[in-house]
C-alpha beads as a LAMMPS data file, in Angstrom:
LAMMPS data file: protein, C-alpha beads

276 atoms
275 bonds

1 atom types
1 bond types

-500.0 500.0 xlo xhi
-500.0 500.0 ylo yhi
-500.0 500.0 zlo zhi

Masses

1 110.0

Atoms # bond

1 1 1 210.531 -256.765 -427.643
2 1 1 212.325 -256.122 -424.306
3 1 1 215.756 -257.718 -424.054
4 1 1 216.687 -260.007 -421.180
5 1 1 219.917 -259.395 -419.271
6 1 1 221.873 -262.061 -421.151
7 1 1 220.974 -260.500 -424.497
8 1 1 221.989 -257.077 -423.193
9 1 1 225.305 -258.463 -422.002
10 1 1 225.953 -260.170 -425.333
11 1 1 225.216 -256.974 -427.242
12 1 1 227.420 -254.953 -424.891
13 1 1 230.321 -257.326 -425.577
14 1 1 229.820 -256.994 -429.324
15 1 1 229.413 -253.195 -429.226
16 1 1 232.878 -252.963 -427.693
17 1 1 234.348 -254.142 -431.013
18 1 1 233.518 -251.116 -433.209
19 1 1 234.503 -248.796 -430.363
20 1 1 237.958 -250.393 -430.187
21 1 1 238.231 -250.287 -433.986
22 1 1 237.340 -246.584 -434.073
23 1 1 239.891 -245.851 -431.339
24 1 1 242.590 -247.910 -433.128
25 1 1 243.020 -249.758 -429.831
26 1 1 244.538 -253.092 -430.800
27 1 1 244.896 -254.325 -427.217
28 1 1 241.238 -253.666 -426.461
29 1 1 240.037 -255.248 -429.716
30 1 1 242.116 -258.422 -429.443
31 1 1 241.157 -258.637 -425.754
32 1 1 237.501 -259.132 -426.737
33 1 1 238.342 -262.622 -428.004
34 1 1 238.975 -265.855 -426.153
35 1 1 242.495 -267.256 -426.242
36 1 1 241.634 -269.782 -428.960
37 1 1 239.038 -267.713 -430.811
38 1 1 238.557 -268.026 -434.578
39 1 1 238.147 -265.103 -436.972
40 1 1 236.740 -265.872 -440.435
41 1 1 237.124 -262.588 -442.331
42 1 1 236.016 -262.767 -445.041
43 1 1 234.166 -266.023 -444.472
44 1 1 235.642 -268.674 -446.753
45 1 1 239.215 -267.409 -446.414
46 1 1 241.865 -268.976 -444.197
47 1 1 240.750 -268.760 -440.572
48 1 1 242.799 -266.837 -437.985
49 1 1 242.931 -268.857 -434.748
50 1 1 244.235 -267.596 -431.417
51 1 1 244.980 -264.115 -430.169
52 1 1 248.423 -263.954 -431.824
53 1 1 246.947 -264.662 -435.270
54 1 1 244.047 -262.314 -434.579
55 1 1 246.537 -259.599 -433.646
56 1 1 248.337 -260.049 -436.962
57 1 1 244.985 -259.862 -438.741
58 1 1 244.376 -256.556 -436.951
59 1 1 247.745 -255.217 -438.112
60 1 1 246.827 -255.792 -441.777
61 1 1 243.120 -255.085 -442.048
62 1 1 242.131 -252.826 -439.144
63 1 1 245.085 -250.870 -437.799
64 1 1 246.044 -248.977 -440.992
65 1 1 242.441 -248.114 -441.916
66 1 1 239.549 -245.999 -440.675
67 1 1 236.423 -248.145 -440.431
68 1 1 232.884 -246.850 -439.872
69 1 1 229.930 -249.140 -439.113
70 1 1 226.457 -248.365 -440.491
71 1 1 224.263 -250.871 -438.655
72 1 1 220.735 -251.582 -439.848
73 1 1 219.880 -254.267 -437.329
74 1 1 221.222 -256.297 -434.403
75 1 1 219.902 -259.782 -433.691
76 1 1 220.437 -262.162 -430.800
77 1 1 219.884 -265.921 -430.877
78 1 1 221.234 -268.235 -428.205
79 1 1 224.724 -266.943 -427.376
80 1 1 225.211 -265.416 -430.818
81 1 1 224.815 -261.874 -432.122
82 1 1 224.280 -261.075 -435.805
83 1 1 224.717 -257.594 -437.250
84 1 1 223.157 -256.566 -440.573
85 1 1 225.300 -253.654 -441.714
86 1 1 227.543 -251.905 -444.163
87 1 1 231.033 -250.751 -443.331
88 1 1 232.956 -247.915 -444.941
89 1 1 236.721 -248.523 -445.068
90 1 1 239.034 -245.592 -445.708
91 1 1 242.532 -246.824 -446.437
92 1 1 245.865 -245.100 -445.862
93 1 1 245.899 -243.913 -449.489
94 1 1 242.542 -242.161 -449.052
95 1 1 240.592 -244.760 -451.044
96 1 1 237.182 -245.531 -449.508
97 1 1 235.038 -248.579 -450.207
98 1 1 231.635 -249.494 -448.779
99 1 1 231.103 -253.187 -448.057
100 1 1 227.675 -254.817 -447.475
101 1 1 228.103 -257.367 -444.733
102 1 1 226.508 -259.755 -442.264
103 1 1 228.582 -260.299 -439.107
104 1 1 228.036 -263.244 -436.772
105 1 1 229.611 -263.295 -433.309
106 1 1 229.472 -266.499 -431.235
107 1 1 230.279 -265.757 -427.579
108 1 1 231.017 -267.705 -424.421
109 1 1 230.685 -266.692 -420.786
110 1 1 234.063 -266.564 -419.047
111 1 1 235.353 -265.451 -415.664
112 1 1 236.050 -262.099 -417.338
113 1 1 232.574 -261.800 -418.834
114 1 1 231.269 -262.562 -422.316
115 1 1 234.018 -262.922 -424.903
116 1 1 234.003 -263.693 -428.615
117 1 1 234.851 -267.305 -429.477
118 1 1 234.130 -266.998 -433.186
119 1 1 233.629 -264.108 -435.585
120 1 1 232.353 -264.811 -439.106
121 1 1 232.312 -261.828 -441.465
122 1 1 230.153 -262.547 -444.508
123 1 1 231.140 -260.233 -447.375
124 1 1 232.333 -260.657 -450.937
125 1 1 236.043 -260.187 -451.579
126 1 1 235.713 -260.080 -455.370
127 1 1 233.131 -257.280 -455.229
128 1 1 235.326 -255.323 -452.825
129 1 1 238.374 -255.657 -455.126
130 1 1 236.359 -254.427 -458.125
131 1 1 235.079 -251.478 -456.115
132 1 1 238.603 -250.630 -454.955
133 1 1 239.980 -250.640 -458.508
134 1 1 237.143 -248.377 -459.656
135 1 1 238.128 -245.763 -457.087
136 1 1 241.113 -244.850 -459.250
137 1 1 244.811 -244.386 -458.465
138 1 1 244.298 -244.298 -454.686
139 1 1 242.484 -247.625 -454.890
140 1 1 245.152 -249.232 -457.068
141 1 1 247.836 -247.956 -454.679
142 1 1 245.933 -249.369 -451.690
143 1 1 245.810 -252.771 -453.373
144 1 1 249.516 -252.576 -454.203
145 1 1 250.368 -251.840 -450.551
146 1 1 248.147 -254.599 -449.211
147 1 1 250.106 -257.444 -450.820
148 1 1 253.390 -256.840 -448.944
149 1 1 251.456 -256.175 -445.725
150 1 1 249.671 -259.518 -446.082
151 1 1 252.870 -261.439 -446.673
152 1 1 254.752 -259.560 -443.953
153 1 1 252.173 -260.259 -441.251
154 1 1 250.557 -263.513 -442.377
155 1 1 253.243 -265.095 -444.539
156 1 1 252.817 -266.320 -448.088
157 1 1 250.465 -269.056 -446.894
158 1 1 248.302 -266.500 -445.143
159 1 1 248.188 -264.286 -448.225
160 1 1 247.177 -267.241 -450.385
161 1 1 244.666 -268.252 -447.719
162 1 1 242.997 -264.872 -448.062
163 1 1 242.424 -265.604 -451.747
164 1 1 240.380 -268.690 -450.856
165 1 1 237.518 -266.271 -450.329
166 1 1 237.366 -265.833 -454.101
167 1 1 236.123 -269.415 -454.331
168 1 1 232.817 -270.697 -453.019
169 1 1 229.200 -271.027 -454.045
170 1 1 229.124 -267.608 -455.749
171 1 1 226.259 -266.620 -458.037
172 1 1 225.089 -270.219 -458.345
173 1 1 224.657 -270.426 -454.592
174 1 1 222.693 -267.180 -454.601
175 1 1 220.357 -268.597 -457.242
176 1 1 219.777 -271.759 -455.188
177 1 1 219.208 -269.716 -452.019
178 1 1 216.747 -267.540 -453.940
179 1 1 214.876 -270.625 -455.105
180 1 1 214.791 -271.899 -451.511
181 1 1 213.340 -268.615 -450.251
182 1 1 210.874 -268.462 -453.143
183 1 1 209.603 -271.958 -452.425
184 1 1 209.236 -271.154 -448.720
185 1 1 207.421 -267.893 -449.487
186 1 1 205.018 -269.771 -451.766
187 1 1 204.286 -272.421 -449.134
188 1 1 205.888 -275.110 -451.324
189 1 1 207.125 -277.741 -448.851
190 1 1 208.232 -280.188 -451.538
191 1 1 210.102 -277.423 -453.361
192 1 1 212.004 -276.575 -450.189
193 1 1 212.765 -280.221 -449.430
194 1 1 214.113 -280.780 -452.951
195 1 1 216.883 -278.263 -452.263
196 1 1 217.888 -279.732 -448.902
197 1 1 220.388 -282.499 -448.222
198 1 1 218.885 -285.524 -446.498
199 1 1 220.200 -284.589 -443.055
200 1 1 219.765 -280.827 -443.403
201 1 1 218.771 -278.781 -440.361
202 1 1 216.556 -275.698 -440.327
203 1 1 216.686 -273.370 -437.330
204 1 1 214.520 -270.363 -436.533
205 1 1 215.912 -267.884 -434.009
206 1 1 219.128 -269.946 -433.979
207 1 1 219.354 -273.021 -431.797
208 1 1 215.677 -273.889 -432.267
209 1 1 215.419 -276.634 -434.951
210 1 1 212.070 -276.837 -436.735
211 1 1 210.615 -279.197 -439.303
212 1 1 210.566 -278.168 -442.946
213 1 1 206.773 -277.955 -442.814
214 1 1 206.892 -275.662 -439.773
215 1 1 209.519 -273.447 -441.379
216 1 1 207.490 -273.124 -444.578
217 1 1 204.375 -272.298 -442.571
218 1 1 206.249 -269.549 -440.702
219 1 1 208.051 -268.269 -443.808
220 1 1 205.017 -267.950 -446.074
221 1 1 205.200 -264.632 -447.972
222 1 1 208.708 -263.980 -446.666
223 1 1 210.837 -261.306 -448.346
224 1 1 214.595 -261.197 -448.827
225 1 1 217.362 -259.068 -450.273
226 1 1 221.106 -258.337 -449.857
227 1 1 222.282 -261.836 -450.743
228 1 1 225.982 -262.321 -449.939
229 1 1 227.941 -265.376 -451.080
230 1 1 230.932 -266.076 -448.841
231 1 1 232.623 -269.463 -448.870
232 1 1 230.021 -272.233 -448.914
233 1 1 227.372 -269.973 -447.372
234 1 1 224.853 -267.458 -448.683
235 1 1 223.513 -264.953 -446.176
236 1 1 220.512 -262.714 -446.734
237 1 1 218.524 -260.004 -445.006
238 1 1 214.966 -261.317 -444.584
239 1 1 211.511 -260.397 -443.393
240 1 1 209.308 -263.176 -441.997
241 1 1 205.910 -261.944 -440.905
242 1 1 206.444 -258.809 -438.846
243 1 1 210.020 -259.770 -437.996
244 1 1 213.202 -258.818 -439.796
245 1 1 216.383 -260.819 -439.610
246 1 1 219.283 -262.531 -441.333
247 1 1 219.334 -266.045 -442.794
248 1 1 222.467 -268.136 -443.327
249 1 1 222.131 -270.851 -445.985
250 1 1 224.998 -273.361 -445.821
251 1 1 225.873 -275.671 -448.701
252 1 1 227.481 -279.094 -448.873
253 1 1 231.232 -279.252 -449.534
254 1 1 230.375 -280.271 -453.082
255 1 1 227.190 -279.895 -455.037
256 1 1 224.171 -277.600 -454.791
257 1 1 222.367 -279.111 -451.804
258 1 1 221.725 -277.061 -448.686
259 1 1 222.901 -278.626 -445.435
260 1 1 221.767 -276.026 -442.904
261 1 1 219.580 -272.941 -442.727
262 1 1 219.842 -270.706 -439.665
263 1 1 217.582 -267.693 -439.311
264 1 1 218.097 -264.954 -436.720
265 1 1 215.039 -262.760 -436.181
266 1 1 214.471 -259.422 -434.461
267 1 1 215.864 -259.263 -430.946
268 1 1 217.168 -255.700 -430.659
269 1 1 216.131 -252.335 -432.004
270 1 1 218.107 -250.755 -434.812
271 1 1 219.900 -247.469 -434.350
272 1 1 221.865 -248.590 -431.280
273 1 1 224.218 -246.079 -429.722
274 1 1 227.384 -247.849 -430.843
275 1 1 226.809 -247.127 -434.521
276 1 1 229.851 -245.258 -435.806

Bonds

1 1 1 2
2 1 2 3
3 1 3 4
4 1 4 5
5 1 5 6
6 1 6 7
7 1 7 8
8 1 8 9
9 1 9 10
10 1 10 11
11 1 11 12
12 1 12 13
13 1 13 14
14 1 14 15
15 1 15 16
16 1 16 17
17 1 17 18
18 1 18 19
19 1 19 20
20 1 20 21
21 1 21 22
22 1 22 23
23 1 23 24
24 1 24 25
25 1 25 26
26 1 26 27
27 1 27 28
28 1 28 29
29 1 29 30
30 1 30 31
31 1 31 32
32 1 32 33
33 1 33 34
34 1 34 35
35 1 35 36
36 1 36 37
37 1 37 38
38 1 38 39
39 1 39 40
40 1 40 41
41 1 41 42
42 1 42 43
43 1 43 44
44 1 44 45
45 1 45 46
46 1 46 47
47 1 47 48
48 1 48 49
49 1 49 50
50 1 50 51
51 1 51 52
52 1 52 53
53 1 53 54
54 1 54 55
55 1 55 56
56 1 56 57
57 1 57 58
58 1 58 59
59 1 59 60
60 1 60 61
61 1 61 62
62 1 62 63
63 1 63 64
64 1 64 65
65 1 65 66
66 1 66 67
67 1 67 68
68 1 68 69
69 1 69 70
70 1 70 71
71 1 71 72
72 1 72 73
73 1 73 74
74 1 74 75
75 1 75 76
76 1 76 77
77 1 77 78
78 1 78 79
79 1 79 80
80 1 80 81
81 1 81 82
82 1 82 83
83 1 83 84
84 1 84 85
85 1 85 86
86 1 86 87
87 1 87 88
88 1 88 89
89 1 89 90
90 1 90 91
91 1 91 92
92 1 92 93
93 1 93 94
94 1 94 95
95 1 95 96
96 1 96 97
97 1 97 98
98 1 98 99
99 1 99 100
100 1 100 101
101 1 101 102
102 1 102 103
103 1 103 104
104 1 104 105
105 1 105 106
106 1 106 107
107 1 107 108
108 1 108 109
109 1 109 110
110 1 110 111
111 1 111 112
112 1 112 113
113 1 113 114
114 1 114 115
115 1 115 116
116 1 116 117
117 1 117 118
118 1 118 119
119 1 119 120
120 1 120 121
121 1 121 122
122 1 122 123
123 1 123 124
124 1 124 125
125 1 125 126
126 1 126 127
127 1 127 128
128 1 128 129
129 1 129 130
130 1 130 131
131 1 131 132
132 1 132 133
133 1 133 134
134 1 134 135
135 1 135 136
136 1 136 137
137 1 137 138
138 1 138 139
139 1 139 140
140 1 140 141
141 1 141 142
142 1 142 143
143 1 143 144
144 1 144 145
145 1 145 146
146 1 146 147
147 1 147 148
148 1 148 149
149 1 149 150
150 1 150 151
151 1 151 152
152 1 152 153
153 1 153 154
154 1 154 155
155 1 155 156
156 1 156 157
157 1 157 158
158 1 158 159
159 1 159 160
160 1 160 161
161 1 161 162
162 1 162 163
163 1 163 164
164 1 164 165
165 1 165 166
166 1 166 167
167 1 167 168
168 1 168 169
169 1 169 170
170 1 170 171
171 1 171 172
172 1 172 173
173 1 173 174
174 1 174 175
175 1 175 176
176 1 176 177
177 1 177 178
178 1 178 179
179 1 179 180
180 1 180 181
181 1 181 182
182 1 182 183
183 1 183 184
184 1 184 185
185 1 185 186
186 1 186 187
187 1 187 188
188 1 188 189
189 1 189 190
190 1 190 191
191 1 191 192
192 1 192 193
193 1 193 194
194 1 194 195
195 1 195 196
196 1 196 197
197 1 197 198
198 1 198 199
199 1 199 200
200 1 200 201
201 1 201 202
202 1 202 203
203 1 203 204
204 1 204 205
205 1 205 206
206 1 206 207
207 1 207 208
208 1 208 209
209 1 209 210
210 1 210 211
211 1 211 212
212 1 212 213
213 1 213 214
214 1 214 215
215 1 215 216
216 1 216 217
217 1 217 218
218 1 218 219
219 1 219 220
220 1 220 221
221 1 221 222
222 1 222 223
223 1 223 224
224 1 224 225
225 1 225 226
226 1 226 227
227 1 227 228
228 1 228 229
229 1 229 230
230 1 230 231
231 1 231 232
232 1 232 233
233 1 233 234
234 1 234 235
235 1 235 236
236 1 236 237
237 1 237 238
238 1 238 239
239 1 239 240
240 1 240 241
241 1 241 242
242 1 242 243
243 1 243 244
244 1 244 245
245 1 245 246
246 1 246 247
247 1 247 248
248 1 248 249
249 1 249 250
250 1 250 251
251 1 251 252
252 1 252 253
253 1 253 254
254 1 254 255
255 1 255 256
256 1 256 257
257 1 257 258
258 1 258 259
259 1 259 260
260 1 260 261
261 1 261 262
262 1 262 263
263 1 263 264
264 1 264 265
265 1 265 266
266 1 266 267
267 1 267 268
268 1 268 269
269 1 269 270
270 1 270 271
271 1 271 272
272 1 272 273
273 1 273 274
274 1 274 275
275 1 275 276
């Protein structure tokens, strides 16, 4: 489907991020964000707010590493861009890990053009740590170096805040999200409603709330894979009809009920020229 100019501008703003990462250009990367932007990376960990904090985040997690993006799909909904991708991180010790991920960028239009107000990186810290340890000595050394870097740049509170990403809905949340998708695929409206909190919202193409019945009608025979549990959210790569996309299933602060489902569907072709 042809993209309108706003969608093109949003994608252009997002594509500048991996280019700055590849160039190890901290000034350019931090400059993509608004002054009070929030970076949730990984989602569920302590948030980094403001360009100073985002710069310190860069110093720990981006600057010392080589990061390559393998993008399967880009999606636009409202003023948000979602990327379905994997990234390969090669650390200073030579250890390389590959991380399945869903990235959500929320942008605002400023006098200097579109800038990122919020970045939410949905990936699983525990799985990444296990993968790093399995690499061998270079992976163990990378983990050993990361601790002092975290404390040096983010302080002890920041280092502990990173570990919050180890908590969240986890495998139980994935099972509930799978049941939600299964009920929707089977056309089971009551089954979907049973998993939702009373005031839950369902959005298709982000920013377009729909009734549960309408969602189930659209989602009949849907397919899903690549479930990622990060914080109180499970994200998944989905196919609904002829469209592919990413769904974000948000859970209540306590308990198994779903409070919000946001689905981004095809808005841009895969294989864009910014893929690293």
